C-alpha positions in Angstrom: 123.0 79.6 89.0 123.9 82.2 91.6 122.0 85.4 91.9 122.3 88.3 94.3 119.0 90.2 94.4 119.0 94.1 95.1 115.9 95.8 96.6 115.5 98.8 99.3 115.1 98.7 102.3 111.8 98.9 104.4 109.7 98.8 101.2 106.8 96.8 101.2 104.8 98.1 97.7 104.2 95.7 95.1 107.5 95.5 93.7 109.2 94.1 96.2 106.3 91.9 97.0 106.7 90.3 93.3 110.8 90.5 94.0 110.4 88.2 97.1 108.3 85.6 94.9 110.4 85.4 92.3 113.4 84.7 94.2 111.2 82.0 96.1 110.0 80.6 92.7 114.0 80.7 91.6 115.5 79.0 94.6 112.1 76.3 93.9 113.7 75.5 90.7 117.6 74.6 92.5 118.8 78.8 91.6 120.9 80.3 94.8 119.3 83.2 95.7 121.1 86.0 98.1 119.2 88.9 99.2 120.6 92.3 99.2 118.5 95.3 100.7 119.8 98.7 100.1 118.7 102.1 101.5 117.1 104.6 99.2 117.1 108.3 98.8 116.0 111.0 97.5 117.3 112.7 95.5 118.6 109.8 93.8 122.6 109.6 94.3 124.7 106.9 94.5 125.6 105.7 98.1 129.2 105.0 98.6 128.8 102.2 100.9 126.0 100.8 98.8 128.3 100.4 95.5 131.0 98.9 97.8 128.2 96.5 99.6 127.9 94.8 95.7 131.5 95.0 94.8 132.2 93.3 97.7 129.9 90.2 96.5 129.8 90.7 92.9 132.3 88.2 92.3 130.6 85.6 94.1 127.7 85.5 91.5 126.6 84.7 88.2 124.2 87.4 87.6 122.7 90.7 89.6 119.2 90.9 89.3 118.1 94.7 90.4 114.1 94.8 91.6 113.1 98.7 90.2 114.7 100.9 88.1 115.0 104.1 90.1 116.3 104.9 93.2 119.9 105.0 94.5 120.0 101.6 95.0 119.5 101.2 91.0 122.0 103.7 90.6 124.2 101.9 92.7 123.9 98.8 91.0 125.0 100.4 87.4 128.1 101.8 89.1 129.0 98.8 90.9 128.9 96.4 88.2 130.8 98.8 85.6 134.2 97.9 86.1 132.7 94.0 86.5 131.9 91.3 83.7 128.8 90.2 86.3 126.0 90.7 83.9 122.9 93.2 85.2 119.1 93.0 84.9 116.8 95.4 86.1 113.5 94.7 86.6 111.5 98.0 86.3 108.2 98.8 88.9 107.9 102.5 87.8 104.4 103.7 89.4 106.3 106.4 90.6 106.3 108.3 87.2 102.7 109.5 87.8 104.3 111.4 91.3 107.2 113.5 89.8 107.2 117.1 87.8 108.3 117.0 84.3 111.9 118.8 85.0 112.5 115.3 87.1 111.4 113.0 84.2 113.6 115.4 82.2 116.8 114.3 84.5 115.6 110.9 85.0 115.5 110.1 81.2 119.2 110.9 81.0 119.7 109.2 84.5 118.1 105.9 83.4 119.6 105.9 79.6 123.0 105.5 81.8 122.0 103.0 83.7 120.4 100.8 81.4 123.5 101.6 79.2 125.4 99.7 81.8 122.9 96.3 82.2 122.6 93.4 79.9 118.6 93.4 80.2 115.2 94.8 80.8 112.0 93.2 82.3 108.8 95.4 82.0 106.3 94.7 83.9 103.8 95.7 81.2 103.6 96.6 78.0 101.5 99.8 79.2 105.0 100.3 81.3 107.4 99.3 78.3 105.6 101.9 76.3 105.8 104.8 79.1 110.1 104.0 79.3 110.5 103.7 75.6 112.2 107.3 75.8 114.2 106.5 78.7 115.7 103.3 78.4 118.8 102.3 76.3 118.6 100.8 73.1 121.7 98.1 73.6 119.8 96.1 76.8 117.8 92.8 75.6 114.4 93.4 76.7 111.4 91.6 77.6 107.3 92.2 79.1 107.1 89.6 81.9 104.0 90.2 83.9 103.6 89.7 87.6 101.8 86.9 89.1 100.7 86.0 92.6 101.2 83.3 95.2 97.5 83.4 97.3 98.4 81.0 100.6 96.1 78.7 101.4 92.5 79.5 103.0 93.1 83.2 102.6 89.9 83.2 100.6 88.5 81.7 104.1 88.2 84.3 106.0 85.5 86.2 107.7 85.0 89.9 108.9 84.7 89.2 112.6 87.5 91.7 112.9 86.0 94.6 111.1 82.9 94.8 112.5 82.0 98.1 110.5 81.8 96.5 107.1 79.0 95.5 106.1 78.1 93.1 103.0 77.4 93.7 100.3 80.7 96.2 99.4 83.1 96.8 96.8 86.7 97.5 98.2 89.7 99.6 96.9 93.0 98.4 98.2 96.1 101.1 98.0 97.4 104.1 99.2 94.5 106.7 99.6 95.8 109.2 97.5 94.8 111.4 94.3 97.0 109.3 92.2 95.0 106.2 93.1 91.3 107.8 92.3 89.5 106.9 95.5 88.2 109.9 95.0 86.6 109.3 92.0 85.1 106.1 93.7 83.6 107.5 96.4 81.8 110.0 93.7 80.5 107.1 92.2 79.2 105.3 95.2 76.5 108.0 96.1 74.8 106.2 93.3 74.2 102.5 94.9 71.9 102.7 97.7 72.2 99.2 99.1 75.8 99.2 98.1 79.1 99.9 100.8 82.3 100.7 99.6 86.0 99.7 101.9 88.6 101.5 101.4 92.3 100.0 102.7 95.4 101.8 102.3 98.0 104.2 104.0 96.2 107.3 104.1 97.8 110.2 101.9 94.8 112.6 101.5 91.8 113.7 103.4 89.3 111.8 101.7 86.7 111.7 104.7 85.4 115.6 103.7 84.7 114.3 100.5 82.7 110.9 102.0 80.9 113.6 104.5 79.9 116.3 101.9 78.4 113.3 99.7 76.4 111.9 102.6 78.6 108.5 102.4 79.5 108.5 106.0 77.6 105.3 107.3 78.2 103.6 103.8 81.9 104.0 103.2 84.3 102.7 105.3 88.4 104.2 105.6 90.0 101.3 107.6 93.5 102.6 106.4 96.3 100.4 106.6 95.3 96.8 107.2 97.7 94.0 108.7 98.5 91.2 108.3 97.9 90.5 104.7 95.5 87.4 105.5 93.1 90.2 106.7 93.7 92.7 103.4 92.9 88.8 101.7 89.5 88.1 103.9 88.2 91.8 102.7 88.6 91.0 99.3 88.0 87.7 99.0 84.2 89.1 100.4 83.7 91.6 98.4 81.4 91.9 95.4 84.5 93.7 93.4 87.7 95.7 93.8 88.0 99.0 92.2 91.3 100.6 91.3 90.8 103.7 89.6 94.7 104.7 89.4 96.4 107.7 87.3 98.8 105.3 86.3 100.2 101.9 87.5 102.8 99.6 86.2 100.9 96.9 87.0 98.5 96.9 89.8 99.5 93.6 91.8 95.9 93.9 93.7 94.3 93.5 90.5 95.5 89.5 89.8 95.1 88.9 93.5 91.3 89.9 93.5 91.3 87.9 90.0 92.7 84.9 92.3 90.0 85.2 94.8 87.2 85.0 92.1 87.1 88.8 92.6 85.6 90.8 89.9 87.8 94.1 88.6 87.3 97.3 87.5 90.3 99.6 86.4 91.4 102.4 84.8 93.1 101.8 81.6 96.2 103.3 83.0 96.8 100.4 85.0 99.6 97.7 83.3 97.4 94.9 84.5 94.1 96.0 82.6 95.5 92.9 80.2 94.1 90.6 82.3 90.8 92.0 82.2 88.2 90.2 80.1 84.3 90.6 79.4 83.9 87.5 81.9 86.2 89.0 85.0 85.9 92.5 85.1 85.6 96.2 82.8 88.4 98.5 82.1 87.5 102.4 82.5 89.3 105.0 80.7 91.1 107.1 83.4 89.6 110.5 82.4 85.4 109.0 81.3 83.0 110.8 83.4 81.5 109.2 86.6 78.8 107.5 84.2 80.9 105.0 83.0 82.4 104.4 86.3 79.0 103.7 87.6 78.1 101.2 85.0 81.2 99.4 85.2 80.5 99.2 89.0 76.4 97.8 87.6 78.2 95.0 85.3 80.8 93.4 87.5 78.6 93.0 90.7 77.0 90.0 88.4 80.5 88.4 87.2 81.7 85.4 88.7 85.4 85.2 87.4 86.8 81.6 87.9 89.9 81.8 90.6 91.5 78.7 88.9 93.0 81.1 86.4 96.3 82.0 84.9 97.3 84.7 87.6 98.5 82.3 90.0 100.7 80.2 87.5 104.5 81.5 87.3 106.0 78.9 85.9 105.7 80.8 82.4 107.0 84.0 83.9 110.0 82.1 85.5 110.8 80.4 82.4 110.9 83.6 80.9 113.2 85.1 83.5 115.5 82.0 83.1 115.8 82.3 79.3 116.7 86.0 80.2 119.6 84.7 82.2 120.8 82.4 80.0 121.1 85.4 76.6 122.8 87.7 79.3 125.3 85.0 80.4 125.8 83.6 76.8 126.7 87.3 75.8 129.1 88.1 78.6 130.7 84.8 78.8 
């Protein structure tokens, strides 16, 4: 099968990481996959050049797989396939929903209904995301929930902390853009009740977390590392942590959650993370996003005593890829 995989230029977010992993696995199964990275723009408007690029290629492929359902690349995909018989599959990745106003949501509802009316299938990354998007998606395409999985490079669990002299074990870690949506301010608030447990924050800094850290007297125990590269260094930090905390107010999935579990590191996450479905009493705790700080403190106390088995299903892409292949087969049968 020949697949045109469409994504966004210079996007290193979880959705594009998953896109590459899916493409690699499809190639391993004998499919031909070509990437097309298109520019994105705000407000979301179709780009004539993007539409032209897709139309020039589309007849060479059996199907178009567009990763992310919002953006000029996604709208351009819908407009490009409209005059073609080549089927279009959308892969949602909708973490943006917590960052937009009700007016933007209102406009997006009509835009996404149009886009998905032009598509043949929609893949959601979690049940939470499917529930959120229920009023935004046209009823015409087929749909399925296919949870993300992760690829952990050999040896990435064995990294040391020599490049991070400020980090002292034991510590908890939070990985993700440091912002109100990701909830690091709640984590810092909880950490003032732990005398012998540090906190490491990894991610681009979009909010002034330093003032809160200083006000709570945690300057010696909370370490803000900002963006950390390469990925192997992030995995070294995760694998040496006592636990990972992800208290996002909304996350369509939350790729860092299965990454931590794949390292055998327990997780505390909010109930607004799609990957909460992976959490059991043996590998972590799920905390209601609007609950008080005491619930988060109790969850942290619990997880530092857990030792999840790293040999779990979060590394198993086989079922997920089989489901994607089944979707491809269905839409191809329906369009031939």
